[in-house]
C-alpha positions as a printed Julia matrix, in Angstrom:
365×3 Matrix{Float64}:
 158.77  96.65  19.06
 161.27  99.4   18.43
 162.99  99.85  14.9
 166.41  99.28  17.05
 165.25  96.11  18.07
 163.52  94.84  14.86
 167.36  94.93  13.44
 168.46  92.54  15.85
 166.03  89.95  14.22
 167.95  88.24  11.36
 166.09  88.36   8.47
 165.92  84.12   7.71
 163.72  81.94   7.6
 163.73  78.69  10.27
 163.17  75.18  10.14
 159.91  73.58  11.28
 159.67  70.25  12.87
 156.18  69.37  12.26
 155.0   66.91  14.67
 158.12  66.1   16.35
 158.03  63.98  19.82
 160.42  66.05  22.94
 162.12  62.54  22.97
 163.95  64.65  19.62
 165.55  66.57  21.82
 165.47  65.29  25.42
 168.89  64.47  27.05
 169.23  60.55  27.84
 168.5   60.65  31.4
 165.47  62.68  31.51
 163.98  60.84  28.11
 163.96  57.77  29.92
 162.51  59.48  33.34
 159.5   60.92  30.95
 159.2   57.49  29.15
 158.53  55.52  32.16
 156.19  58.11  33.83
 154.31  58.19  30.89
 153.59  54.34  30.39
 152.85  54.73  33.85
 149.06  53.35  34.32
 146.98  56.14  36.06
 149.92  58.32  36.4
 147.81  61.31  34.87
 145.04  60.56  37.09
 146.97  60.5   40.28
 149.18  63.81  39.53
 145.02  65.66  38.51
 144.12  64.45  41.71
 147.25  66.23  43.54
 146.63  69.46  42.13
 143.68  69.82  44.56
 146.67  70.11  46.79
 149.37  72.31  45.02
 149.17  75.83  44.85
 148.71  75.77  40.84
 145.16  77.62  41.09
 146.97  80.61  43.47
 150.52  80.62  41.03
 148.1   81.52  38.1
 146.02  84.14  40.3
 149.25  85.28  41.22
 150.81  85.92  38.23
 147.5   86.69  36.99
 146.94  89.95  39.34
 150.28  91.1   39.81
 152.44  90.5   36.1
 152.12  91.39  32.64
 150.61  88.78  30.71
 152.25  88.56  27.11
 149.67  89.41  24.51
 149.7   91.51  21.06
 149.36  94.39  23.34
 151.72  94.23  26.24
 155.3   92.82  25.32
 154.16  92.15  22.07
 157.95  91.04  20.95
 157.77  88.06  23.16
 154.15  87.33  22.54
 155.69  86.99  18.11
 158.14  85.02  19.86
 156.52  82.4   21.46
 153.66  82.15  18.59
 156.61  81.3   16.37
 158.51  78.85  19.01
 154.97  77.23  19.26
 154.81  77.24  15.5
 159.01  75.58  15.22
 158.02  72.97  17.63
 154.58  72.33  16.74
 152.57  72.86  20.0
 149.63  73.51  19.47
 148.08  75.71  22.19
 150.72  78.75  22.67
 150.75  78.94  26.67
 149.92  81.96  28.69
 153.03  84.26  29.73
 153.87  86.77  32.04
 156.95  89.29  32.92
 157.41  89.62  36.66
 159.22  92.11  37.96
 162.61  90.86  39.83
 165.91  92.24  38.57
 167.33  88.45  39.0
 167.16  86.64  35.14
 164.96  83.8   35.22
 162.52  81.87  33.42
 160.05  78.71  34.46
 157.37  76.82  33.47
 155.01  75.97  35.49
 151.62  74.26  35.87
 150.06  70.97  35.81
 146.84  71.05  33.41
 148.0   73.75  31.47
 151.45  75.33  31.39
 152.39  78.75  32.13
 156.07  80.16  30.99
 156.86  83.19  33.47
 160.15  85.55  32.4
 161.78  88.3   34.76
 162.35  92.02  34.2
 166.11  90.89  35.16
 166.17  88.64  32.14
 164.39  91.09  29.41
 166.45  93.51  29.73
 169.4   91.51  29.86
 168.61  89.71  26.31
 168.81  90.99  23.08
 166.3   89.64  20.44
 168.01  86.21  19.27
 169.16  85.56  22.85
 165.48  85.78  24.03
 164.43  83.65  21.35
 166.43  80.55  22.39
 164.85  80.81  25.71
 161.5   81.45  24.85
 162.27  77.75  22.83
 163.88  76.37  26.36
 160.56  77.01  28.17
 158.43  75.84  24.99
 160.48  72.93  25.24
 159.5   72.23  28.9
 155.87  72.47  27.97
 156.0   70.24  24.97
 157.96  67.55  27.46
 155.77  67.96  30.06
 158.61  69.14  32.51
 156.02  71.6   34.02
 154.22  69.5   35.95
 157.33  68.3   37.56
 158.75  71.38  38.09
 155.44  72.34  39.78
 155.58  69.97  42.24
 159.15  70.21  43.04
 158.56  73.95  44.26
 155.41  72.72  45.95
 158.19  69.59  48.0
 160.56  72.59  48.37
 158.25  74.98  49.98
 157.05  71.82  52.0
 160.21  70.66  53.2
 160.78  74.1   54.2
 157.73  74.31  56.71
 158.16  70.6   58.36
 161.78  71.47  58.8
 161.1   71.02  62.4
 160.0   67.42  61.44
 163.2   65.36  61.5
 161.74  62.05  59.8
 159.18  63.41  57.7
 161.95  66.65  56.2
 164.49  63.86  55.43
 161.64  61.6   53.48
 160.73  64.49  51.45
 164.32  66.47  50.96
 165.16  62.76  49.58
 162.67  63.02  47.16
 163.22  67.07  45.98
 167.7   65.79  45.99
 166.46  63.09  43.43
 163.58  65.47  41.29
 166.57  68.43  41.01
 169.02  65.41  39.46
 166.05  64.62  37.12
 165.17  68.68  36.58
 169.05  69.38  36.09
 169.19  66.92  33.06
 165.84  68.45  31.66
 167.67  71.67  31.5
 170.03  70.3   29.34
 166.82  68.71  27.01
 165.09  72.42  27.26
 168.36  74.31  26.16
 168.52  71.7   22.78
 164.58  72.85  22.05
 165.72  77.05  22.31
 168.37  75.66  19.93
 166.01  73.95  17.57
 163.85  76.91  17.73
 166.5   79.92  17.38
 168.62  77.87  15.08
 171.45  80.39  16.12
 174.13  79.1   18.05
 176.16  81.79  18.74
 172.48  83.68  20.33
 172.09  80.65  22.61
 175.71  80.84  23.6
 175.43  84.35  24.44
 172.76  83.89  26.8
 174.31  81.76  28.82
 177.46  83.98  29.07
 175.0   87.15  29.84
 173.62  84.81  32.46
 176.82  83.84  34.07
 178.14  87.3   33.61
 175.85  90.13  33.23
 175.55  92.29  30.22
 179.41  92.82  29.11
 179.55  90.6   26.04
 182.39  93.31  25.18
 184.45  91.55  27.55
 183.39  88.08  27.22
 184.62  85.51  24.85
 183.01  82.46  23.72
 186.33  79.92  23.56
 187.23  81.29  26.66
 183.93  80.68  28.68
 183.87  77.09  26.94
 187.51  76.07  28.58
 186.04  77.22  32.39
 183.94  74.16  31.77
 187.43  71.94  30.32
 189.27  73.2   33.31
 186.21  72.77  35.8
 185.49  69.03  34.39
 189.06  67.95  34.56
 190.87  70.17  37.54
 191.32  68.78  40.64
 191.71  65.81  42.54
 189.37  63.33  44.38
 188.49  66.49  46.86
 187.67  68.94  44.06
 185.14  65.84  42.77
 183.1   65.76  46.17
 182.69  69.49  46.51
 181.4   69.65  42.9
 178.67  67.09  43.84
 178.14  69.07  47.3
 177.94  72.3   45.09
 175.33  71.21  42.64
 173.1   69.48  45.04
 170.88  72.29  46.0
 170.43  73.6   42.53
 167.73  73.35  39.88
 169.93  73.94  36.65
 173.48  73.13  35.89
 176.04  75.21  36.07
 176.56  77.84  33.26
 179.72  76.78  31.61
 178.33  73.12  31.81
 175.32  73.7   29.79
 177.33  75.92  27.45
 179.49  73.36  26.41
 176.7   70.21  26.45
 174.6   72.52  24.05
 177.78  72.9   21.86
 178.3   69.32  21.57
 175.24  68.42  20.79
 175.01  71.12  18.28
 178.07  69.32  16.71
 176.32  65.61  17.1
 174.56  63.8   14.28
 171.49  63.65  16.56
 171.3   67.26  16.07
 171.94  67.24  12.2
 169.19  64.78  11.55
 167.08  66.7   13.7
 167.8   69.75  11.3
 167.31  67.54   7.86
 164.0   66.58   9.07
 164.57  63.34  10.05
 163.15  63.19  13.78
 160.92  60.78  16.34
 157.27  61.95  15.63
 154.73  62.49  18.57
 152.29  60.08  17.19
 154.81  57.16  18.0
 155.62  58.17  22.04
 153.13  55.8   22.86
 155.29  52.96  21.02
 158.3   53.43  22.53
 159.87  50.9   24.44
 160.83  51.96  28.34
 163.42  49.32  28.15
 164.82  51.0   25.37
 165.45  54.27  26.75
 166.81  53.51  30.02
 169.19  51.36  28.25
 170.21  54.26  26.07
 170.68  56.29  29.37
 172.6   53.69  30.94
 174.87  53.39  27.85
 174.84  57.35  27.7
 176.12  57.3   31.83
 178.77  54.51  31.05
 180.0   56.63  28.23
 180.14  59.6   30.15
 182.28  58.02  33.18
 184.69  56.56  30.17
 185.52  59.8   28.57
 185.24  62.12  31.83
 188.39  63.94  32.9
 186.81  64.64  36.06
 189.28  62.78  38.81
 186.21  60.73  40.27
 184.81  59.6   36.84
 188.03  58.34  36.14
 188.61  56.8   38.84
 185.0   54.71  38.82
 186.03  54.2   35.19
 189.27  52.64  36.46
 187.33  50.38  39.1
 184.6   49.18  36.75
 187.64  48.72  33.82
 188.93  45.89  36.92
 192.2   48.54  37.65
 194.5   47.1   40.66
 195.64  48.21  43.71
 192.57  50.13  44.69
 193.67  51.6   47.76
 196.72  53.0   46.27
 194.38  54.64  43.69
 192.02  56.19  46.26
 195.26  57.72  48.33
 196.67  58.45  45.21
 193.55  60.82  43.67
 192.74  62.04  46.74
 195.88  63.29  47.8
 196.72  64.96  44.32
 199.84  62.9   44.34
 198.94  60.13  41.43
 201.67  59.77  38.92
 201.07  58.87  34.93
 204.65  57.41  35.32
 203.24  54.55  37.24
 205.8   55.14  40.63
 205.85  52.69  43.17
 204.01  53.16  46.21
 207.19  54.45  48.5
 207.27  57.08  45.87
 204.1   58.39  45.57
 203.96  58.97  49.6
 207.17  60.64  49.74
 205.34  63.61  46.77
 202.15  63.25  48.48
 202.54  66.93  50.14
 204.24  68.58  47.03
 201.6   66.76  44.85
 198.47  68.23  46.81
 200.19  71.38  47.31
 200.57  71.68  43.75
 196.78  70.86  43.71
 195.58  73.63  45.87
 198.11  75.83  44.32
 196.42  75.39  41.06
């Protein structure tokens, strides 16, 4: 490690979380899916059998032969961060880690039997020490949660869907599974962001890292508060047409949008759940076997209900209105979709007359 990079590492002790369960930091939707899968009888056996069909061995050989394995001799500062992240989250076996040549900033954790972590040169060159520490903690969080198994399956199925695109029904069936896995994986990314914060214990570094992933190495041109306001504008802006476009835009992605990740992480960092973990009160790994699937699903449902209730997104607000038994459903749909709804409760005739200007205003914004 160079002398200049050493100066970026804060001289402070980070808290450690002995025996911590991944349930402590998992997003409710991610946690309920994982608890159910872990309880499923024969699940591990099925996936070990499936591993023969997956290109895991090929991937390991590929990275071993064409990337740089992190160690005390190669990328030693990353190796130190990796071991430190495993120490903080009490992950006994340190995963293998590789740096691969790719200008795009990216990182992933894959593997069925033993997870491996891969980071690109673009990411290593983009982030400073503490920003990178959060990313390494993010990937170790994936390993602790067992996300690497499903990530590998997602990669396999995505590649398979491309190969059999000419088979109409086969492609539709596989893409349905891929879409569902992507929705789960987007939630797992929010979980791993939390793990990264537990490892780095520096919210500003996590925020900087996400901003750099979005806008490059130009921190002097960016502002955390302004970046977070983008997430608010994204959620609340527009009408139902924008809500539909948001869904279309996010469906092919395995990660949530960067501003959304930043806002979600800041919200969690300010929550009582995070403070309790930092105070040493968290679920232990040895209690995982006693976790209730029903309770986890109930918690996930409660989270989504709360999201619908508090969301500023036009579609979510409409869903909340419908769930609350709001009347004049047809009028609400028309007004929300055209952007002509009025808070003063004006009649349908007035709403119709304002429809054109309301839509134009929404477009202009």
